[in-house]
N, C-alpha and C positions, 0 to 999 in steps of 0.2 A: 796210861806210857804217855811222854808230858811230851808236845815238837814246840824248839824251838826255833823262830821263827827267824830269818838273815837279816838283818837290816841292809837298803839296798847300802847304806859304807861299804858292808861286813862284803858285803856278793859282787857291789867291784872290788874289794879287796881281795878273797881272791878268785875271781876272773881276772888277778890279774899277777897275781904267786900262779895260779895256773901255768899262762902264756907262759909266762918264765920260763916256766921248766920245759913244756914246750921246743923254746928255740934253745933251753941248754941241749936237751936232749936233741937237738935236730941238728946244737954241733958240737954235741963227740961224737955223734958215729962217725964208724969207721969203715964202716960194711953196708955194705950191698943190704942183710937182715937185717941191724940195726937201722938199717930207713925205715926200713916195710913194716920193723917190730913195731913205729910209732903211728899202723894205720890200727893193728888192733887197738886201742888205747882213745884215737885223736877221729876227728874225719876230714876228711878232703880240703870242708869247707878253715876247721880248726890248723891245719895245718899251714895253706897257705898261708891266712895271714900271718902266722910265726914267721914263716919263713919272707916274706916281704915289708917285712918292718926288721931283718936284717940289716945291715949293716954289706952295700952291694964284694964286700972281699965277703964276704964268709955271706951269700946266696951265692956267689959261684964256687965253693972251694964243695959247696952240701948237691950242689947243682951237678960238677964237673961227677962227684962218688953217683947221686945218681943216674947220671949217662958214663957212665963209662962198663957200670958194674951191668947193668938194666936190661932183663934178655931180651933174647929180638924180641917175640913171640911182646912183652908188653908193649912193645914205642909202636 
């Protein structure tokens, strides 16, 4: 079995693509369930990093979706 190592440039490109996918998923979420489903595939740190890089109006939309629908026990 051959193992191919990625160059640092390829790794950076992969990380950028993964980050863009997460940002897209945050923006496309319409329900709390869709937001919480991201927790399965991403760490809290990854989600917060992607969230913080969103423009302010988009951050506000995601935050409102979370706050309006979050169960009381999670607050």
